[in-house]
N, C-alpha and C positions, 0 to 999 in steps of 0.2 A: 504494500500499499504506500510506503514511503516514497518509492520510485514514481508512482502515479501522481502523488501530491506534488513531488518535485517538478514533475513535468508540467503539471497544471499551474504552477506557481508563476510561470511566464504569462504575462497578460495576452499576448497574441495566441499562445497555445490554448489558454482558457477560452478565448473568443472562438477559436476554431472548434473546440470541443462543444461549446454551447450551441454554435451554429449547426453542428451535426446533430446534436440532441434534439433540435427543433426542425430538422429538415423536413421539407415537404408539407408543412402547414400551409394554409392558403396564404398566397402572397410571397412565398419564398421559392427560390430556384432550387431545383432538385428533381429526382425521379424516384418512383417506387418500383422495385424490381420484385414482382410477385413470385418469380421462380426462386429467387434467393431469400425472399421474405425479409429484406432489409431496405431501409432508406438510404439513399446515397446523395452525395454532391460531388461534383467534379473539383479538382484542385483549382482550376481557373476561376470558378465561381467563388471559392473560399478567399482567394487572393484579392478579388475585386472588393469584397466586403471589408477586408482588413486594410486596403490601401498600402500594401507593401509589395516589394518585388517578388517575382516568381521564384527566385532561389531561396529568399527568406521563408516563404511559404513552404516550399519544398523541405527546407531544414526542419521546420516546425512539424510538418506532417511526418517526416522521418523519425522524429523524437517521440511523437505520440504513438506511432506504430511500434517503436522499439519497446516502450513500456507496456504495450498491449491494449491501449485504450481504443485504438481505432484499427480498421482493416482497410486495405486498398486492393484495387484490381485494375489492370489496364484495360481499357475498353476502346479499342481503335487508337486515336490520337490523344485520348483523354484518360485521366486516372480518376476512377471513382472512389470515393472514401465513405465509410460509414462507421458508426460507433459499434463496438463489439457489446452485443446485448448481455453476454455472460459477465463482462466486467461491470456493466451498469448494475446488474443484480448483486455482484460482489460488494459494490460500493453501497448499495442500499442496505444490505445486511451489515455492513461495518458501521453505518451510521444509526441503525436500529438496535444495536446490541446494548 
Protein backbone atom coordinates (compact mmCIF):
# COMPACT_ATOMS: atom_id res chain seq x y z
CA UNK A 1 0.00 0.00 0.00
CA UNK A 2 2.88 2.36 0.75
CA UNK A 3 4.04 2.22 -2.89
CA UNK A 4 0.53 3.02 -4.10
CA UNK A 5 0.22 6.00 -1.76
CA UNK A 6 3.69 7.19 -2.73
CA UNK A 7 2.73 7.09 -6.43
CA UNK A 8 -0.51 8.94 -5.74
CA UNK A 9 1.30 11.63 -3.71
CA UNK A 10 2.31 13.30 -7.00
CA UNK A 11 -0.47 15.76 -7.97
CA UNK A 12 -0.41 14.82 -11.66
CA UNK A 13 -0.54 11.09 -10.96
CA UNK A 14 -3.41 11.66 -8.55
CA UNK A 15 -5.25 13.64 -11.26
CA UNK A 16 -4.70 10.82 -13.76
CA UNK A 17 -5.97 8.27 -11.26
CA UNK A 18 -9.06 10.36 -10.48
CA UNK A 19 -9.74 10.86 -14.19
CA UNK A 20 -9.62 7.14 -14.75
CA UNK A 21 -11.86 6.37 -11.78
CA UNK A 22 -14.53 8.65 -13.23
CA UNK A 23 -13.99 7.68 -16.87
CA UNK A 24 -16.99 7.44 -19.15
CA UNK A 25 -19.41 9.40 -17.03
CA UNK A 26 -21.59 11.70 -19.15
CA UNK A 27 -19.45 14.52 -20.54
CA UNK A 28 -16.10 12.76 -20.27
CA UNK A 29 -13.91 11.37 -23.02
CA UNK A 30 -13.45 7.63 -22.99
CA UNK A 31 -14.95 4.38 -24.06
CA UNK A 32 -16.44 1.33 -22.47
CA UNK A 33 -15.13 -2.00 -23.66
CA UNK A 34 -17.91 -4.46 -22.83
CA UNK A 35 -15.75 -7.43 -23.85
CA UNK A 36 -13.10 -6.50 -21.28
CA UNK A 37 -15.67 -5.04 -18.85
CA UNK A 38 -13.43 -2.03 -18.15
CA UNK A 39 -13.66 1.71 -18.66
CA UNK A 40 -10.71 3.15 -20.54
CA UNK A 41 -9.20 6.45 -21.59
CA UNK A 42 -6.40 6.97 -24.03
CA UNK A 43 -3.09 8.50 -22.92
CA UNK A 44 -3.58 11.48 -25.25
CA UNK A 45 -6.91 12.30 -23.58
CA UNK A 46 -5.30 12.22 -20.16
CA UNK A 47 -2.52 14.55 -21.31
CA UNK A 48 -4.93 17.18 -22.62
CA UNK A 49 -6.72 17.28 -19.28
CA UNK A 50 -3.45 17.82 -17.39
CA UNK A 51 -1.91 20.36 -19.76
CA UNK A 52 1.50 18.65 -19.60
CA UNK A 53 3.72 17.17 -22.29
CA UNK A 54 3.32 13.68 -23.70
CA UNK A 55 6.58 12.45 -22.20
CA UNK A 56 5.52 13.67 -18.76
CA UNK A 57 2.17 11.91 -19.06
CA UNK A 58 3.93 8.73 -20.22
CA UNK A 59 6.23 8.90 -17.19
CA UNK A 60 3.27 9.21 -14.81
CA UNK A 61 1.37 6.40 -16.55
CA UNK A 62 4.46 4.18 -16.30
CA UNK A 63 4.74 4.84 -12.56
CA UNK A 64 1.04 4.17 -11.91
CA UNK A 65 1.32 0.96 -13.93
CA UNK A 66 4.47 -0.05 -12.03
CA UNK A 67 2.67 0.03 -8.68
CA UNK A 68 -0.32 -1.81 -10.14
CA UNK A 69 -2.96 0.90 -9.91
CA UNK A 70 -3.68 1.03 -13.63
CA UNK A 71 -3.43 -1.25 -16.63
CA UNK A 72 -2.63 -0.28 -20.21
CA UNK A 73 -3.06 -1.83 -23.63
CA UNK A 74 -2.02 -0.68 -27.08
CA UNK A 75 -4.97 -0.23 -29.44
CA UNK A 76 -3.62 0.73 -32.82
CA UNK A 77 -1.74 4.01 -32.42
CA UNK A 78 -3.33 4.69 -29.04
CA UNK A 79 -2.67 3.34 -25.58
CA UNK A 80 -5.77 2.67 -23.51
CA UNK A 81 -5.58 3.02 -19.72
CA UNK A 82 -7.93 1.84 -17.01
CA UNK A 83 -7.97 1.45 -13.25
CA UNK A 84 -7.37 -2.07 -11.97
CA UNK A 85 -10.61 -2.94 -10.18
CA UNK A 86 -8.83 -5.41 -7.90
CA UNK A 87 -6.64 -2.60 -6.56
CA UNK A 88 -9.71 -0.40 -6.02
CA UNK A 89 -11.25 -3.17 -3.94
CA UNK A 90 -8.01 -3.56 -1.96
CA UNK A 91 -7.99 0.20 -1.28
CA UNK A 92 -11.62 0.07 -0.13
CA UNK A 93 -10.81 -2.77 2.23
CA UNK A 94 -7.75 -0.93 3.52
CA UNK A 95 -9.81 2.14 4.44
CA UNK A 96 -12.71 0.21 5.95
CA UNK A 97 -10.63 -1.88 8.36
